[in-house]
C-alpha positions in Angstrom: -20.9 35.9 -4.4 -18.0 37.1 -2.1 -14.6 35.1 -1.7 -14.0 35.8 1.9 -9.9 34.8 1.1 -9.9 37.4 -2.0 -11.7 40.2 -0.1 -9.1 39.9 3.0 -6.0 39.8 0.6 -7.6 42.8 -1.2 -8.2 44.7 1.9 -4.9 43.7 3.3 -2.8 44.4 -0.1 -4.9 47.7 -0.4 -3.7 49.1 3.0 -0.3 48.2 2.4 0.0 49.9 -0.8 -1.3 53.2 1.3 1.1 52.6 4.2 4.0 52.0 1.7 3.2 55.7 0.1 3.1 57.0 3.7 6.3 55.0 4.6 7.7 56.9 1.2 6.6 60.6 2.6 8.8 59.8 5.5 11.5 58.5 4.1 11.8 61.6 2.2 10.9 63.6 5.3 13.8 62.0 6.6 16.3 62.3 4.3 15.4 66.2 3.7 16.0 66.2 7.6 13.0 68.8 7.8 10.5 68.4 10.3 11.5 65.7 12.3 10.4 65.2 15.7 9.4 62.9 18.2 5.7 62.5 17.1 6.9 62.0 13.5 9.3 59.2 15.0 6.3 57.5 16.4 4.4 57.7 13.4 7.1 56.2 11.5 7.3 53.8 13.8 3.6 52.7 13.9 3.8 52.7 10.1 6.8 50.4 9.8 4.8 48.1 12.6 1.6 47.7 10.3 3.7 47.0 7.0 5.3 44.1 9.1 2.0 42.8 10.0 0.1 42.8 6.7 3.2 41.5 4.9 2.8 38.1 4.8 -0.6 38.5 2.9 1.3 40.5 0.2 3.6 37.5 0.1 1.0 34.7 -0.2 -0.9 36.8 -3.4 3.1 36.2 -4.9 3.5 33.7 -7.4 6.5 35.0 -8.9 9.2 38.3 -7.8 9.2 36.9 -4.4 12.7 38.5 -3.8 11.3 41.8 -4.9 8.3 41.5 -2.5 10.6 40.7 0.4 12.4 44.1 0.3 9.3 45.7 1.4 9.9 43.9 4.9 13.8 44.5 4.2 13.7 48.4 3.7 11.3 48.8 6.7 14.0 46.7 8.8 17.0 48.9 7.5 15.2 52.6 8.5 15.3 52.2 12.2 14.4 55.6 12.9 13.8 58.9 11.0 17.5 60.1 12.2 18.8 56.7 11.2 17.3 57.2 7.6 18.9 61.1 7.5 22.6 59.5 8.2 22.4 57.0 5.7 24.9 57.1 2.7 23.7 58.8 -0.7 24.3 55.3 -2.4 22.1 53.5 0.3 19.5 56.0 -0.3 19.5 55.4 -3.6 19.6 51.5 -3.3 16.2 51.7 -0.7 14.4 54.1 -3.4 14.8 51.8 -6.0 13.9 49.2 -3.8 11.2 50.7 -3.1 10.0 51.7 -6.5 10.0 48.3 -7.5 7.9 46.8 -4.8 5.5 49.5 -5.4 5.1 48.5 -8.8 4.5 45.2 -7.9 2.1 46.2 -4.9 -0.1 48.0 -7.7 -0.2 45.1 -9.5 -1.2 42.7 -7.1 -3.8 44.9 -5.8 -5.0 45.1 -9.7 -5.3 41.6 -10.4 -7.2 41.0 -6.7 -9.3 43.6 -7.7 -10.3 41.8 -11.1 -10.7 38.4 -9.1 -13.3 40.3 -6.7 -15.2 41.6 -10.1 -15.3 38.2 -11.7 -16.5 36.5 -8.3 -19.2 39.1 -8.2 -20.8 37.6 -10.9 -20.4 33.7 -9.8 -23.3 32.1 -8.2 -22.7 30.0 -5.2 -23.5 26.8 -7.3 -20.7 27.7 -9.8 -18.3 28.4 -6.9 -18.8 25.2 -5.0 -18.6 23.1 -8.6 -15.3 24.8 -9.1 -13.9 24.7 -5.5 -15.0 20.5 -5.5 -13.2 20.4 -9.1 -10.0 22.1 -8.2 -10.1 19.7 -4.7 -10.7 16.5 -6.8 -8.0 17.5 -9.3 -5.5 18.2 -6.2 -5.9 14.7 -4.7 -5.6 13.0 -8.0 -2.6 15.0 -8.8 -1.1 14.4 -4.9 -2.3 10.6 -4.9 -0.7 10.0 -8.6 2.4 11.7 -7.2 2.9 10.2 -4.0 4.6 7.3 -2.6 1.6 4.9 -2.4 0.7 5.4 -6.2 4.6 4.6 -6.9 4.1 1.6 -4.4 1.4 0.3 -6.2 2.8 0.7 -9.7 6.0 -1.1 -8.8 3.9 -3.9 -7.6 1.9 -4.2 -10.4 4.7 -4.2 -12.7 6.4 -6.6 -10.2 3.6 -9.1 -10.6 3.1 -8.8 -14.2 7.0 -9.0 -14.6 6.6 -12.5 -12.7 3.4 -14.0 -14.5 5.2 -13.5 -17.8 8.0 -15.2 -16.6 5.7 -18.2 -15.3 4.0 -17.7 -18.9 7.0 -18.2 -20.5 8.7 -20.9 -18.8 11.5 -18.7 -17.0 10.7 -20.0 -13.7 10.7 -23.9 -14.9 14.2 -23.1 -15.6 15.0 -21.4 -12.7 13.5 -24.3 -10.5 15.4 -26.6 -12.2 18.8 -24.8 -11.9 20.2 -26.0 -8.3 21.6 -21.7 -7.3 17.9 -20.6 -8.2 15.7 -23.2 -7.1 15.3 -22.1 -3.5 14.7 -18.7 -4.7 11.8 -19.8 -6.9 10.2 -22.3 -3.8 10.6 -19.1 -1.9 8.5 -17.0 -4.6 6.0 -19.5 -5.4 5.0 -19.6 -1.5 4.9 -15.3 -1.3 2.3 -16.3 -4.3 0.2 -18.5 -2.4 -0.4 -16.1 0.2 -2.3 -14.4 -2.1 -3.3 -17.3 -4.8 -4.1 -20.1 -2.5 -4.7 -22.7 -5.1 -1.1 -22.1 -6.9 0.3 -25.4 -8.1 3.2 -27.4 -6.5 6.3 -28.0 -8.7 6.9 -31.0 -6.6 6.4 -32.7 -3.2 9.3 -31.3 -1.4 7.4 -27.7 -1.6 4.9 -28.9 0.0 5.1 -29.1 4.0 3.0 -29.4 7.0 2.0 -26.3 9.0 4.1 -27.4 12.0 7.1 -29.1 9.8 8.9 -32.1 11.4 7.0 -31.2 14.7 4.3 -33.1 15.5 2.0 -33.2 18.8 2.8 -35.3 21.8 0.4 -38.3 21.3 1.6 -38.5 17.6 4.7 -40.0 16.4 6.1 -40.1 12.8 7.5 -42.8 11.7 10.1 -43.7 9.1 9.1 -45.9 6.2 10.4 -47.3 2.9 7.5 -45.8 0.5 8.9 -47.8 -2.2 7.2 -51.2 -0.5 4.4 -52.3 -1.8 2.1 -51.3 1.3 3.5 -47.4 0.8 3.8 -47.0 -2.9 1.3 -45.1 -5.0 -0.7 -48.2 -6.2 -1.7 -48.9 -2.4 -2.9 -45.4 -1.7 -5.1 -45.4 -4.9 -6.3 -49.1 -4.2 -7.2 -47.8 -0.5 -9.8 -45.2 -2.3 -11.2 -47.9 -4.5 -11.9 -49.8 -1.7 -13.7 -47.1 0.2 -15.7 -45.9 -2.4 -16.8 -49.5 -3.0 -17.3 -49.1 -7.0 -19.6 -45.9 -6.6 -20.3 -44.0 -9.9 -17.8 -41.1 -8.4 -15.0 -43.3 -7.5 -12.1 -41.3 -8.7 -9.7 -44.0 -8.0 -8.1 -44.2 -11.8 -8.5 -40.4 -12.0 -5.6 -40.8 -9.6 -3.4 -43.2 -11.7 -2.0 -40.3 -13.8 -0.1 -38.6 -10.7 3.5 -37.9 -11.5 4.7 -38.2 -8.1 4.0 -39.5 -4.7 5.3 -38.8 -1.0 3.8 -41.5 1.5 4.2 -40.7 5.4 3.1 -43.0 8.9 2.1 -41.7 11.7 1.1 -43.6 14.7 0.1 -43.5 18.2 2.7 -42.6 20.8 3.7 -45.3 23.3 1.4 -44.8 26.2 -1.5 -43.5 24.7 -5.1 -44.2 25.3 -6.1 -43.3 22.1 -5.8 -47.0 20.2 -6.1 -47.9 16.5 -3.5 -48.9 14.3 -1.0 -46.9 11.9 -2.3 -43.7 10.1 -1.2 -43.7 6.2 -1.1 -40.9 4.1 -0.8 -40.5 0.2 0.1 -37.3 -1.5 -0.2 -37.6 -5.1 0.9 -35.0 -7.6 -1.3 -34.3 -10.3 -0.6 -33.0 -14.0 -2.6 -30.3 -13.2 -4.7 -28.3 -10.8 -7.5 -28.5 -12.7 -6.9 -32.2 -12.7 -6.8 -32.0 -9.0 -10.0 -30.3 -9.0 -12.1 -32.6 -10.7 -11.2 -35.2 -8.5 -12.1 -32.9 -5.3 -15.3 -32.7 -7.2 -16.2 -36.3 -7.5 -15.3 -36.5 -3.8 -17.5 -33.9 -2.5 -20.6 -35.2 -4.5 -19.7 -39.2 -3.1 -19.8 -37.4 0.5 -23.2 -36.0 -0.1 -24.3 -39.4 -0.5 -23.7 -40.6 2.6 -26.4 -41.4 5.0 -27.0 -38.6 7.8 -24.6 -39.2 10.5 -22.1 -41.5 8.6 -18.4 -40.3 9.1 -15.7 -41.5 6.8 -13.0 -43.6 8.1 -10.6 -42.1 6.1 -9.7 -38.7 5.1 -9.5 -36.5 1.7 -7.8 -33.1 0.9 -6.7 -31.0 -2.0 -3.8 -28.5 -2.2 -3.3 -26.7 -5.4 -2.7 -30.0 -8.0 -2.2 -32.4 -4.7 -4.3 -34.9 -3.4 -3.9 -36.4 -0.2 -5.8 -39.3 1.3 -5.4 -40.6 4.8 -6.4 -43.9 5.9 -6.2 -45.7 9.4 -4.6 -44.2 12.7 -6.3 -44.0 16.4 -10.4 -44.5 16.5 -11.8 -41.5 16.4 -9.9 -39.9 13.5 -7.7 -37.3 15.3 -4.5 -38.1 13.8 -5.7 -38.5 10.0 -7.6 -34.8 10.8 -4.4 -33.4 12.3 -2.2 -34.6 9.3 -5.0 -33.1 7.0 -5.3 -30.0 9.2 -1.7 -29.6 8.8 -1.4 -29.7 5.0 -4.5 -27.4 4.7 -2.8 -25.0 7.1 -5.4 -24.9 9.7 -4.6 -24.9 13.3 -7.2 -26.2 15.5 -7.4 -26.0 19.5 
């Protein structure tokens, strides 16, 4: 098989070797000062021009001694004409002779190496060649990826993630969360985690916010309440669940009692609204663990699937991590409680 790259390099370097010998013949002629004519000057310039054309190929073949290879072009550039060479000083002539000899030896070595490659390649089958070629490309691709910024960025991110989860596992984040100066940093950090792990549990209900914060639609008003009042405390919300599920086997009202924190919000249709209905009350109950909240959600889903076709509950249920949300009341169409549910599930509807 023939490698076109090796063949081209061998051809160019072999031609350069012949041209380099030819240059030396002209150089010696110029130094002696005999037989320098206009015709010889023209031939000399032609040789120099061709040397400059194939010199790049010679440099491409070098993986060492590039400075010696570059001397070829330097010598040609300094030898402007034969008459100019004849007027050179003895020291300059000796310097060129030395540099020419070094370049000549290196050029001979390169031609020999390329000839060996040609002989070796002649015994290679096409299948072997392409297998070696693709292997080299694969290795180069892997090497470039491993040494590139993308891989390094991935490694840094993985290390940071491992460090973060290790900190969570060993309680470091709990300590930082309890300490005032670092509490907000932990909250922001865990919000970033929720962008990937949507069910990541909440440490307290102050971290759970609506999609639109304190902004409510024009037809809904949030009313400030004293949630310690009996009608708005956690027991009142749990009692609502017990009434709505009416003793169904999947009634999870008792499962809500181990809640460790709660928050109550009240919404009313804005003045002049045609929505009608009553006040909508939403209870947010933080359970001891996400697993406990998931079990409650499973019971609700089972209960919901047992409803008669076309039956729509007059209350809403939702879960966010380890927080259970219960919403009752509101306008007749349930728009207010559905809006509140979507806000905490971070769903924006038209």
